[in-house]
C-alpha positions in Angstrom: -8.6 -20.3 17.1 -7.6 -21.2 20.6 -7.9 -18.0 21.8 -11.8 -17.3 20.7 -12.6 -20.4 22.3 -11.0 -19.3 25.3 -13.7 -17.6 28.4 -13.4 -15.0 28.3 -12.5 -15.0 24.6 -9.0 -13.5 23.7 -8.2 -11.4 20.3 -6.1 -13.0 17.8 -3.5 -9.9 18.7 -3.3 -11.0 22.4 -2.4 -14.2 21.6 0.2 -13.4 19.1 1.2 -10.7 22.0 1.3 -13.8 24.2 3.6 -16.3 21.8 5.9 -13.5 20.6 7.5 -12.7 24.2 4.7 -9.9 24.8 5.8 -7.7 21.5 3.1 -6.2 20.6 1.6 -6.8 17.2 -1.6 -5.8 15.1 -0.6 -6.9 11.5 1.3 -9.4 9.2 3.5 -7.6 6.8 3.7 -9.6 3.5 6.8 -10.6 2.2 7.1 -11.9 -1.5 9.8 -14.9 -1.9 10.6 -16.1 -5.4 7.9 -18.5 -5.2 5.1 -16.3 -4.1 2.9 -15.0 -7.4 2.3 -11.4 -7.7 -0.8 -11.8 -7.5 -0.3 -13.7 -4.0 1.5 -11.0 -2.8 -0.9 -8.2 -4.3 -4.2 -10.0 -2.4 -1.8 -10.2 1.3 -1.1 -6.9 0.5 -4.7 -5.8 0.8 -5.3 -7.8 3.3 -2.4 -5.9 5.4 -4.3 -2.6 4.4 -7.5 -3.4 5.4 -6.1 -4.2 9.0 -4.5 -1.2 9.3 -7.9 0.6 8.7 -9.3 -1.3 11.3 -6.4 -0.4 13.7 -7.1 3.2 12.8 -8.0 5.6 9.9 -5.4 5.6 7.3 -6.8 7.6 3.9 -3.4 8.8 2.8 -2.3 6.8 -0.1 -0.3 4.0 0.5 2.6 4.7 -0.9 2.9 8.0 0.9 2.5 6.3 4.1 5.1 3.8 3.6 7.6 5.7 2.4 7.1 8.3 6.2 7.2 4.8 7.8 10.4 4.0 6.0 11.9 7.3 6.8 10.7 7.5 10.8 12.2 3.7 11.0 15.4 4.8 9.3 15.3 8.5 11.9 15.0 6.1 15.1 18.3 4.6 13.6 20.5 7.5 13.1 18.9 8.6 16.9 19.8 5.7 18.3 16.2 5.5 19.8 14.4 2.7 21.6 12.6 0.5 19.3 10.9 -1.5 22.1 9.5 1.9 23.6 6.3 0.7 21.6 5.7 -2.4 20.8 7.9 -3.3 23.9 10.0 -5.8 21.7 12.0 -5.4 18.5 15.9 -4.8 18.6 17.9 -3.3 16.1 18.7 -6.3 13.8 15.1 -7.1 13.5 14.2 -3.8 12.4 17.2 -3.9 9.9 15.9 -6.9 8.3 12.3 -4.7 7.7 13.9 -2.3 5.7 14.1 -4.3 2.1 10.5 -5.3 2.5 9.3 -2.1 3.3 10.9 -1.2 0.5 9.6 -3.8 -1.7 6.1 -3.0 -0.4 6.7 0.1 -1.7 7.7 -0.7 -5.4 4.3 -2.7 -5.1 1.9 -0.2 -3.9 3.5 2.9 -6.1 0.8 3.5 -8.6 1.1 6.3 -11.5 -0.2 9.3 -9.7 1.9 9.0 -6.6 5.1 8.0 -8.6 3.9 12.0 -10.1 3.5 13.5 -7.0 6.4 11.8 -5.1 8.9 12.4 -7.9 7.9 16.3 -8.0 8.6 16.2 -4.3 12.1 14.7 -4.7 12.7 17.6 -7.5 12.1 20.1 -5.4 13.9 19.3 -3.0 17.2 18.9 -4.9 16.5 21.8 -7.4 15.3 24.4 -4.9 18.4 25.3 -3.1 16.9 26.6 -0.3 17.3 25.5 3.6 15.2 22.2 4.4 14.3 20.7 7.6 15.6 17.0 8.7 12.3 15.4 8.6 12.0 17.0 4.5 16.5 15.9 3.8 15.0 12.5 5.1 12.1 12.1 3.2 14.2 13.3 0.2 17.1 10.4 0.8 13.8 7.5 1.5 12.4 8.5 -2.0 15.7 8.3 -3.8 15.8 4.4 -3.3 12.9 4.6 -5.3 13.1 6.7 -7.9 17.1 7.3 -8.7 19.3 4.9 -10.1 22.5 3.7 -8.5 24.6 6.2 -10.6 21.9 9.2 -10.0 21.9 8.6 -6.5 25.7 9.2 -6.3 25.4 12.5 -8.4 23.3 13.9 -6.1 24.9 12.2 -2.2 26.8 15.4 -1.8 24.1 17.1 -2.3 21.9 15.4 0.2 25.4 15.9 2.9 25.1 19.6 2.2 21.3 19.6 2.8 21.3 17.5 6.2 24.6 20.1 7.1 22.4 22.8 6.5 19.3 20.8 8.2 20.6 20.5 11.8 19.4 22.3 14.0 21.8 21.9 17.0 23.4 25.6 18.0 25.3 24.5 20.5 28.7 26.5 20.1 30.0 23.4 22.6 29.5 20.7 20.2 31.2 19.7 16.2 29.8 20.2 12.7 29.5 16.4 13.4 28.3 16.0 16.3 25.4 18.8 15.2 25.1 16.4 11.7 25.7 12.7 13.6 21.8 11.8 13.2 21.7 13.0 10.0 24.4 11.7 8.4 23.8 8.6 9.6 20.8 8.3 8.0 22.4 9.0 4.7 24.9 6.4 5.2 22.1 3.2 5.9 20.4 4.8 2.6 23.5 4.8 1.2 24.1 1.0 2.4 20.2 -0.1 0.5 21.2 2.1 -2.5 24.5 -0.1 -3.4 23.1 -3.4 -2.0 19.7 -3.2 -3.9 21.0 -1.5 -7.3 24.7 -3.1 -7.7 23.3 -4.7 -10.8 20.8 -2.2 -12.7 21.8 -0.4 -15.8 19.1 1.8 -16.5 16.1 3.5 -15.1 13.8 0.8 -16.7 15.0 -1.9 -15.3 15.2 0.0 -12.1 11.8 -2.0 -10.1 12.8 -5.4 -11.7 16.1 -5.4 -10.6 15.2 -4.0 -7.0 12.7 -6.7 -6.4 14.9 -9.6 -8.3 17.5 -8.6 -5.4 14.7 -8.4 -2.8 13.6 -11.8 -3.6 17.1 -13.0 -3.4 17.4 -11.2 0.7 14.2 -13.7 1.0 15.9 -16.9 0.5 19.1 -15.7 2.4 17.5 -15.0 5.2 14.9 -18.2 5.4 19.0 -20.0 5.2 20.4 -17.9 8.2 17.5 -18.5 10.1 17.0 -22.3 9.7 18.1 -24.3 12.9 
């Protein structure tokens, strides 16, 4: 409100950028804590995606967009790239804290049609047997967060490692196999950590979504306590 009263008026997001150490901002990511109802969270999600349409066109299904965003964030970790190049702020710690809440949003926007399509993408990746690009393997690892139980992840983990090794595009004879595949292996290690944390108490596929949501909401409470002065 204060920004609109200025002469000339300043947008809400320009004001947010100034108050946030000049870190660029154009939306607010909804987070569902234990005290937030599903209906309230769903309403906040609709506002979030409506604001994205104001920023730029995004016609793909919500889950597909979010899965690719999560993949790109994990790749940025794996490649040890700057998190502040585009937003002018944000470091590894703040972005690593974001990961569970992107998973939470993915669980909320995953509709039956997208579930069928993206499960098919994951199944094709694992059953095809052919060489895949790094980007395809990274997306498959992200999709496993949503569709595999922890036991299923364990059974496919070595296969993801093998796909990662074959997907390496590094050809220099001066580099070892590990150096060539290092970033892909870092990404798999990050996904493996999320699998272990978010699914540690999940005995079956039927309980997967509920268990992950409960774990993430507990994560909200823990972070809130950590941030208190």
